[in-house]
C-alpha positions as CSV (number, residue, x, y, z in Angstrom):
1,X,65.8,53.6,57.6
2,X,66.2,52.7,53.9
3,X,63.5,50.6,52.3
4,X,63.8,48.9,48.9
5,X,60.6,48.0,47.0
6,X,61.7,45.6,44.2
7,X,58.2,44.6,42.8
8,X,55.3,46.8,41.9
9,X,53.4,48.0,44.9
10,X,50.2,50.0,44.9
11,X,50.8,53.8,45.4
12,X,48.9,53.8,48.7
13,X,51.5,51.4,50.2
14,X,54.4,53.6,48.9
15,X,52.8,56.7,50.3
16,X,52.3,55.0,53.7
17,X,56.0,54.4,53.8
18,X,57.0,57.9,52.7
19,X,54.9,59.6,55.3
20,X,57.2,58.3,58.1
21,X,60.0,60.7,59.2
22,X,63.4,59.2,58.6
23,X,62.3,56.6,56.0
24,X,63.8,56.7,52.5
25,X,62.0,54.6,50.0
26,X,63.5,53.3,46.8
27,X,61.5,51.7,44.1
28,X,63.6,49.5,41.8
29,X,61.6,47.1,39.7
30,X,62.8,44.2,37.6
31,X,66.2,44.1,39.1
32,X,68.5,41.3,38.0
33,X,69.9,39.0,40.7
34,X,73.3,40.5,40.5
35,X,71.9,44.0,40.7
36,X,69.9,43.2,43.8
37,X,72.9,41.6,45.5
38,X,75.1,44.7,44.7
39,X,72.7,47.2,46.4
40,X,70.9,45.2,49.1
41,X,73.5,46.1,51.8
42,X,72.1,49.7,51.8
43,X,68.7,48.7,53.0
44,X,67.0,47.9,56.3
45,X,63.8,46.5,54.7
46,X,63.0,44.8,51.4
47,X,59.4,44.6,50.2
48,X,58.6,42.1,47.4
49,X,55.6,40.5,45.7
50,X,56.2,37.2,43.7
51,X,58.7,38.3,41.1
52,X,61.8,39.1,43.2
53,X,63.8,36.0,44.3
54,X,65.2,36.6,47.7
55,X,67.8,33.8,47.7
56,X,70.4,32.8,50.3
57,X,73.0,34.7,48.2
58,X,70.9,37.9,48.3
59,X,70.3,37.5,52.1
60,X,74.0,36.9,52.8
61,X,74.8,40.2,51.0
62,X,72.2,42.1,53.1
63,X,74.4,43.4,56.0
64,X,71.7,45.8,57.4
65,X,68.5,44.0,56.4
66,X,66.0,43.6,59.3
67,X,62.8,42.8,57.5
68,X,61.8,41.0,54.3
69,X,58.2,41.7,53.6
70,X,56.0,39.9,51.1
71,X,53.0,41.9,49.9
72,X,50.7,38.9,49.5
73,X,50.6,35.4,50.9
74,X,53.1,32.9,49.2
75,X,56.7,32.8,50.3
76,X,58.2,30.3,48.0
77,X,60.3,33.1,46.4
78,X,62.0,33.9,49.7
79,X,64.6,31.7,51.5
80,X,63.0,31.9,54.9
81,X,65.6,29.6,56.5
82,X,68.5,31.7,55.3
83,X,66.8,34.9,56.6
84,X,66.1,33.2,60.0
85,X,69.8,32.3,60.4
86,X,70.6,36.0,59.9
87,X,68.0,37.2,62.3
88,X,65.9,38.8,59.6
89,X,62.2,38.9,60.1
90,X,60.1,37.5,57.2
91,X,56.5,38.7,57.1
92,X,53.6,38.5,54.7
93,X,50.1,40.0,54.4
94,X,47.9,36.9,54.1
95,X,44.5,38.5,54.7
96,X,44.7,41.1,51.9
97,X,44.2,38.6,49.1
98,X,41.5,36.4,50.7
99,X,38.3,37.8,49.2
100,X,39.8,38.3,45.7
101,X,41.2,34.8,45.5
102,X,38.0,33.2,46.9
103,X,35.9,35.0,44.3
104,X,38.3,34.1,41.5
105,X,38.2,30.4,42.5
106,X,34.4,30.5,42.2
107,X,34.7,32.3,38.9
108,X,37.0,29.6,37.6
109,X,34.7,26.9,38.9
110,X,31.8,28.4,36.9
111,X,33.8,29.2,33.8
112,X,35.0,25.6,33.8
113,X,31.5,24.2,34.2
114,X,30.0,26.2,31.4
115,X,33.0,26.3,29.0
116,X,32.8,30.2,29.0
117,X,36.4,30.9,27.8
118,X,36.2,28.4,25.0
119,X,32.7,29.6,23.9
120,X,33.9,33.2,23.9
121,X,36.9,32.4,21.6
122,X,34.7,30.4,19.3
123,X,32.2,33.3,18.9
124,X,34.9,35.8,18.3
125,X,36.0,33.5,15.4
126,X,32.4,34.0,14.1
127,X,31.2,30.4,14.9
128,X,28.0,29.5,16.6
129,X,28.6,26.2,18.5
130,X,26.0,25.8,21.2
131,X,26.0,22.0,21.2
132,X,29.8,21.9,21.4
133,X,29.9,23.9,24.7
134,X,27.2,22.1,26.6
135,X,27.9,22.7,30.3
136,X,27.0,21.3,33.6
137,X,25.3,22.8,36.7
138,X,27.1,23.2,39.9
139,X,23.8,23.1,41.9
140,X,23.8,20.0,44.1
141,X,27.3,18.9,43.2
142,X,30.0,18.1,45.8
143,X,33.0,20.4,46.2
144,X,36.0,19.1,47.9
145,X,38.2,21.8,49.5
146,X,41.8,20.8,50.3
147,X,42.9,23.4,52.9
148,X,40.2,25.1,55.0
149,X,42.1,28.2,56.0
150,X,41.3,31.8,55.2
151,X,40.8,31.4,51.5
152,X,39.5,27.8,51.5
153,X,36.7,28.7,54.1
154,X,35.7,31.7,52.0
155,X,35.4,29.5,48.9
156,X,33.3,27.1,50.9
157,X,30.9,29.8,51.9
158,X,30.4,31.0,48.3
159,X,30.0,27.4,47.1
160,X,27.3,26.8,49.7
161,X,25.6,29.9,48.4
162,X,25.5,28.1,45.1
163,X,23.9,25.2,46.9
164,X,26.8,22.9,46.5
165,X,27.6,20.4,49.2
166,X,31.1,21.2,50.6
167,X,33.4,18.6,52.2
168,X,37.0,19.2,53.1
169,X,40.4,17.9,54.0
170,X,42.5,19.8,56.5
171,X,44.5,18.1,59.3
172,X,44.7,21.4,61.2
173,X,41.0,22.1,61.5
174,X,38.9,20.3,64.1
175,X,35.6,18.5,63.2
176,X,33.7,20.9,65.5
177,X,35.0,24.0,63.7
178,X,34.2,22.4,60.3
179,X,30.7,21.5,61.5
180,X,30.1,25.1,62.5
181,X,30.7,26.0,58.8
182,X,28.4,23.2,57.6
183,X,31.3,21.2,56.3
184,X,32.2,17.5,56.9
185,X,35.9,16.6,57.2
186,X,37.5,13.5,55.6
187,X,40.9,12.2,55.1
188,X,42.2,12.9,51.6
189,X,41.8,9.4,50.4
190,X,38.2,9.3,51.6
191,X,37.4,12.8,50.1
192,X,38.7,12.3,46.6
193,X,36.3,9.6,45.4
194,X,33.3,11.6,46.4
195,X,33.9,15.0,44.8
196,X,32.6,16.4,41.6
197,X,35.0,19.4,41.9
198,X,38.3,19.6,43.8
199,X,39.9,22.9,44.8
200,X,43.2,23.2,46.6
201,X,44.0,26.1,49.0
202,X,47.2,25.2,50.8
203,X,50.7,26.8,50.9
204,X,53.4,25.1,48.8
205,X,55.6,23.1,51.3
206,X,57.5,19.9,51.2
207,X,54.3,18.2,52.5
208,X,52.0,19.7,49.9
209,X,54.2,19.6,46.8
210,X,52.7,17.1,44.4
211,X,50.0,16.1,46.9
212,X,47.5,15.7,44.1
213,X,49.4,13.4,41.8
214,X,48.7,10.3,39.6
215,X,47.6,8.2,42.6
216,X,45.3,10.8,44.0
217,X,43.7,11.6,40.6
218,X,43.2,7.9,40.1
219,X,41.0,7.9,43.2
220,X,38.7,10.5,41.8
221,X,35.5,9.7,40.0
222,X,35.5,9.8,36.2
223,X,34.3,13.3,35.0
224,X,35.4,15.2,38.1
225,X,37.0,18.6,37.7
226,X,40.1,20.2,39.4
227,X,40.8,23.8,40.3
228,X,44.1,25.3,41.5
229,X,44.2,29.1,42.4
230,X,46.6,28.5,45.3
231,X,50.3,27.6,44.4
232,X,51.8,25.9,41.5
233,X,53.3,22.5,42.3
234,X,50.5,21.3,44.6
235,X,49.0,19.5,41.6
236,X,51.4,17.3,39.5
237,X,50.8,18.8,36.0
238,X,52.0,15.7,34.1
239,X,49.5,13.5,35.9
240,X,46.8,16.1,35.4
241,X,47.6,16.3,31.7
242,X,47.4,12.5,31.3
243,X,44.1,12.4,33.2
244,X,42.6,15.2,31.0
245,X,43.9,13.6,27.8
246,X,42.4,10.2,28.7
247,X,39.1,11.7,29.8
248,X,39.4,10.6,33.5
249,X,39.2,14.2,34.5
250,X,36.6,16.2,32.6
251,X,38.2,19.6,33.1
252,X,40.7,21.7,35.0
253,X,41.2,25.4,35.8
254,X,44.6,26.6,36.8
255,X,45.7,30.0,37.8
256,X,49.2,28.9,39.0
257,X,51.8,26.5,37.6
258,X,54.8,24.4,38.5
259,X,56.8,26.8,36.4
260,X,56.0,30.5,36.7
261,X,55.1,30.9,33.0
262,X,53.9,27.6,31.5
263,X,54.6,28.4,27.9
264,X,56.1,25.0,27.2
265,X,53.5,23.0,29.1
266,X,51.4,20.4,27.1
267,X,48.4,21.7,29.1
268,X,48.1,24.6,26.7
269,X,47.2,22.1,23.9
270,X,44.0,21.0,25.6
271,X,40.5,22.3,25.1
272,X,39.2,21.0,28.5
273,X,41.3,23.3,30.6
274,X,41.0,27.0,31.6
275,X,44.4,28.6,32.2
276,X,45.0,32.2,33.6
277,X,48.3,34.1,34.4
278,X,48.0,34.1,38.2
279,X,45.1,36.5,38.5
280,X,43.7,35.3,41.8
281,X,44.8,38.4,43.8
282,X,44.6,40.8,40.8
283,X,41.9,43.2,41.8
284,X,42.3,46.9,42.6
285,X,40.9,46.3,46.1
286,X,43.3,43.5,46.9
287,X,46.4,45.3,45.5
288,X,45.6,48.4,47.6
289,X,44.9,46.3,50.7
290,X,48.0,44.2,50.6
291,X,50.2,47.3,49.9
292,X,48.9,49.4,52.8
293,X,48.8,46.5,55.2
294,X,52.4,45.3,54.4
295,X,53.7,48.9,54.5
296,X,52.2,49.4,58.0
297,X,53.7,46.2,59.2
298,X,57.2,47.2,57.9
299,X,56.9,50.6,59.6
300,X,55.8,49.1,62.9
301,X,58.7,46.5,62.8
302,X,61.3,49.1,62.0
303,X,60.1,51.5,64.6
304,X,60.2,48.8,67.3
305,X,56.4,48.3,67.5
306,X,54.4,45.2,67.1
307,X,55.6,42.6,64.6
308,X,52.6,41.1,62.7
309,X,52.4,38.2,60.4
310,X,56.0,37.1,60.9
311,X,56.5,33.6,59.7
312,X,59.8,33.0,61.4
313,X,59.8,35.2,64.4
314,X,56.6,35.4,66.5
315,X,57.3,38.5,68.7
316,X,59.4,41.7,68.6
317,X,61.3,40.5,71.7
318,X,62.5,37.4,69.9
319,X,63.5,39.5,66.9
320,X,65.6,41.8,69.1
321,X,67.2,38.8,70.8
322,X,68.3,37.3,67.5
323,X,69.5,40.6,66.0
324,X,71.3,41.9,69.0
């Protein structure tokens, strides 16, 4: 079995693959689209993170590919529909990033509340501006969580530890389950006017793309703050920019963007925003965890064992049926 790893993967994951008899592992980072298309026919499995774009053209050139594995959660860089048509399993490792992303969301919430990045830069420029960076406490404030899945629920736990009141919107979670977590569910339109902070934790789909736009931001109270450590595109950046510029929204913290690298975004001009380069899952622990988990999943799938975290084929038997 030939396996191509086209994005950086922690060594523990590479070693897990190499310890299997009959497995050949190739690491080829930063491949251009044409380069990937020219070599993909050699491989039975492809492991990526967020950089490699696994397009329909790439998939159509993959004559032997059985598994596309994403070391992490998001799948917007993989054409899942095209893979499904060819009988290729697409899998991810959603649990690996959970704690790191939840902790990072809370870090962004606190940094935003206390103007920590701005104050840091000011002091490095040898200025002492205490009044300028007056902050706000999170104690007693209302946090609205959109998406109460693995990461959203962990964010909620940590916010409750800070003695915030947590409310949520998630059409896939029952009121009973939310109540067990000490959380009250609301429809989105009911939730938005109540919150002091809004954090989103949903995948990027046709239903969630732009779900927090000008209309939704208009429903929020003046002085609320918005955080996105999930996927770029859930929040409409033009609408957010306008609301920040006008003072409707007091601040925002974004770790993800509509465009991968937002160097031409007007958001960079604003002092009321904290921007980071997709660091939510960037911890040593998370990188090791997702690498070893996805490697084991790929090994199991190629050896005819259990197929875990498949997003388009739920069982090995259905995989065999499609690919036979």
